[in-house]
N, C-alpha and C positions, 0 to 999 in steps of 0.2 A: 614508281609503283606506290611508295608510301603516301605521296601527295594525292594520288588518285583514290587510294583507300580512305584517306582522311576526308576527301571531298564527298565520297559516297556515304560515309558514316554520318557526315553532317547533313546531307540531303535527306537521309532516311530518318534522322532524328526530328524532322519537321512533324507537325501534328498530322495525324491521320495517315492514310495509305497514299502511296505514290506509285503510279503505274511505271512499268518498265520503259515504256515509250517516253514518259516525262523525265525519268531519270537519265535516259540516254541523251535526250535533248539538252538537259541542263548541264550534264557532265561532258557533253561533246564526244560521246563514244557510241558504239553500235549497241543494238539490243543484245546481241550474243555476248559482247564484252560486259554488259551489265550483269548477266548471270554469272560470269566467271568471277567478277568482283564480289558478288553476293556470297558465292561459295567460299571465297578467300576470307571475307569478313566473318563468316560463321566459323571458319577454322580458327580465327583469331579470338573467338569467344563471344562475339556479338550474337544476341538473340534476335533474329530477323524473321518476322512473321510474314507469310505470303498467303494471299487469297485470290482465287480465280476471279478475274474481272475487276479486281480492286488494286492489285499490285503488292507492294511491300511496305512494311513499316518496321521501325526499330523498336522491339519490345524490351530489350535489355542490352545495356552497353557492356563492354568487356572489362575484365579486371586484369588483363594482361598489360604490362608496362610498355605499350607501344608509344612511339615518340609523340604522336599528335594528341594522345590522351594525357600523357605526362605533361606536355606543354601547357595544358589547360589548368593544371593544379599545382605545378611545381613552383615553389616560392624560394627561388635562389637568385643570386646575382651573377654567378659565374658557372657553377657546376650544372651541366646540362643545358646551358644557354647557347654555347657555340654550335654544338651538334650532338644529337643523340642517334646512334646507329642501333637498329634492332634486327636481329636475325632469328629465324625460326630454328635453324640448325647451324652450328659452327664448331670448328675444332676447339677453339678456346677464345673467349672474349679478351683474355690477357694477351694472347698472341696477336690478335688483330689490333688491339690498342697499342701494343709495342711497335708494330709496323707503322701505324699512323703517326705515332710520336716521333719515330725516326725520320719521317718525311718532313717534320716541322710544320710551320704555318700556324693557324689558330687552333692550337691543341689544348690550351689551358681550359679545363672544365669539360673536355670531350668525354662522352659516356658511350660505352658499348654494352649492349644488353642482349642476352640470348635466351630463348625458351629452352634450349637444350644444347649441351656441349658434348662432343664426342671424345675430346682429349683434355678435359679440365685438369688442372693441377693445383696442388696445395704447396705448403712449405717443403723445402728440401726435395723438390721434384716428385713428391708423392702424387699418386693418381687421386683426382677428386671427381667422384661420380656425380654427374649433373643431369639427371633425367628431367622430363617435363614436370612442371609443378613447382619448381624452385625459383629463386631469384639469383640469377648469375649475371654479374656485371663487373665492368672495369672502368675506372675513372682516371683520366690523365690530368696531372697537375704540373705546373711549373712553380714550385715553392720558392718563396723569398727567404725561407729559414736557412740557417747554416747547415753544412753537411753533417756536423755532429748532432744537430737537432733532428735530423731525418729519422732517427731511431724512434721518434715519437709518433710518426705517421701511422704505423699499425695500431697504436693505442688510440689515436684519433678515430680511425675507422672502426675499431672494435666498440668504442663508446657510442658512435653514431648508430651502429647496428643494434646494440643493446637497447638504447633509448627508443629507437624506432619500433622494435619488437614490443617493448613495454607499452608504448603509447598506442600502438595499433591493436594489441590483443588484451590490454589491461591485465596481463599475466606477468609473472616475475621472470626476468632474464638476468643472468649474472655473467661475470667475466672471470676467465681463468688464464693465467699467464702462460705463454706470451700473448696470444691473440685469439683465443677461443671464446665464443659466446655460448652460454649454457642455458638450458632449461631443465629443471628438475634433476640436476646433476649429470645431464647428458649433453653432448655437443650438438648445437643446432646451426651454427654458422662459423665460418673461418675467414681469415684475412691473409692476403698475399701481397707482398710489395716487391716491385722491380724498379730499379733506379739506374739512371745514367748520370754520371758526375765526372768532373775533372777538377784537379786541384782541390779547392774547397768550395766549388760551385756546383749546384745541382742543375743539370740540364732539364730533366723532367723525372717524374715518378709515375708509375702506373700502379694504382691500388686495386687489387682484385678482391671482390666480395662474393662469397657463396653462402646462401641461406637456404636451408632445407625447409621451405615454406609449406607447400601443400603436397609434399613428396611422400610416396609410400616408402616407409623405411626399409621394407623388404628389398627394394631396388638399390639400397645403399650398402649392402653387405660386402665388406672387404676384410682383409686381415687386420684385426684390431689389436694386435700385440703392442703393448705399451702405449695404446691410444685410448682416449675416452670412448665410452659407449655413445652412440649417435641417436638422435631423435629428429623429429620435424615439428614445426609449429602445430600442424594439424594433429599430430599424435599427442602433443602436450596439452592442447586446449580442447580437443575433441571436435573441432570444426575447422573449415578453411579460413584462411586470412585473405583479405583483399590484397593481391600482389601489386596492383597499380598504386594503391595508397601507401603500402609498405615501402615500395621502391622510392616514391616521392619523399617520404619521411627520411629514409636512409640518406638520400642525396642532400636534403635540406640540413640534416644534422651533421653530415660530413662537412659541408661548407661552414657551418657554425663553429664546430670544434677546430677546424683548420684555421679559421680566422682568429680564434682564441690563441692557438699556438703561435701564429705570426705576431700577434700583438703582445702577448704576455709570457711567452715561453712555455717551458714544460711543466712548471709547478702546478697550475690549475688543471692541466690534463691528467697528471699523475694523481692529484687529489680526487678528481672525479672518478678516475679508474678505480682507485682504492675503495671508494664508497660503493661501487657496484660489484666488487669482488667478494666472494664468500670463501676464498681459499686462504686468506691471510690468517695466521695464527694456528693453522692446521698442520698436522704431520703430512709430509709429502715425500715422494721419491722423484728425483729428476734423472731422466734417462738421456744420456748423450751417446754419440756413436761409439766412443771408446771407454766410457766410464759411467758409473751410476753414483748419485749422491742421495743420502737420506737425511731428513732433518725437519725443522719447522719453517714454513714460509713466513718469514718475519716481516718483510716489507717489500715494496717496490721502490728502488732507488730513483733518483731524479733523471738518470740516463736510461731508465726503463729496464735495468737489470733486476733480477730477483735476488733479494738478500735472504740467504738460507742459513739458518742456525743449526749446526750439527752438534754432536756431543763435545767436540774439541775446538770448534772455531766458527767464525762467520765467513761465508763465501758469497761472492757476487757472481751469479750465474747469468750469462748473456744469451745462452741458447739451450734448447733441450725440450723434452716432453715431460710434462708434470703429471704425476699420478697422485691423486689425493687418497691417502691411506685411511 
């Protein structure tokens, strides 16, 4: 199906109108099938003009991150090169990516993208609402870094998302420990990491990325106790962002920072993360399942833990929700 949709999108992008009969002949399908594919392409966001006696022409391409459009613009060597899977509806891109990773084969760089998730999840098995309009994707990698270095992968992904948002919107985006991407003090994106490892070897990791791109924030209302307020890129900048270009940038920057981690270790990743964070030096509260800490977010350690200065001591925090006071 994706190959056929790609074929029709390319045929319709030719200059001028193309009759249904000509499309059917060139694509090797029936006239009735042409109409079904036209309907599908329109649902995918393509603007297809039709005129009686003249046929169809492509008036506007899509901004959805469908595989064939991503392939045209994606500037990566690994990520998204082996396979990009796109679903209109799915339970979770992370779940499908994990199932495919378990099967093995050419999974390094595999990407799963969905227009909508029905059972998306965040950290600590929290529900992640994923209506239409966002960027919901998972990337499978087989890292060459050590198991101890794997704690850097969420930082790599957060950096990629932050930079992609900045570049595509020309607006400010910042980072909040451990893996939240923020705009105007509200959460706009999150990162999830699942990993399979044995001894000190990583079999694979699946990095889940959720970005509230052109989402109506009214559709994202959940219990926000101890969690940051949420926003979308649309709400922050007052207009839609091109999700196709945003997705390509995220994947390109993910590969770039991942390569930096492999070559140079955690130091440059932490340095870049600190430069994009506006929480360091501020008073914060860290909420964990069984306790709460208050103090100043002094630094991010080389292992990715948060250095918290309380009245009495310095504590390295490895997990928790941060509330900026």
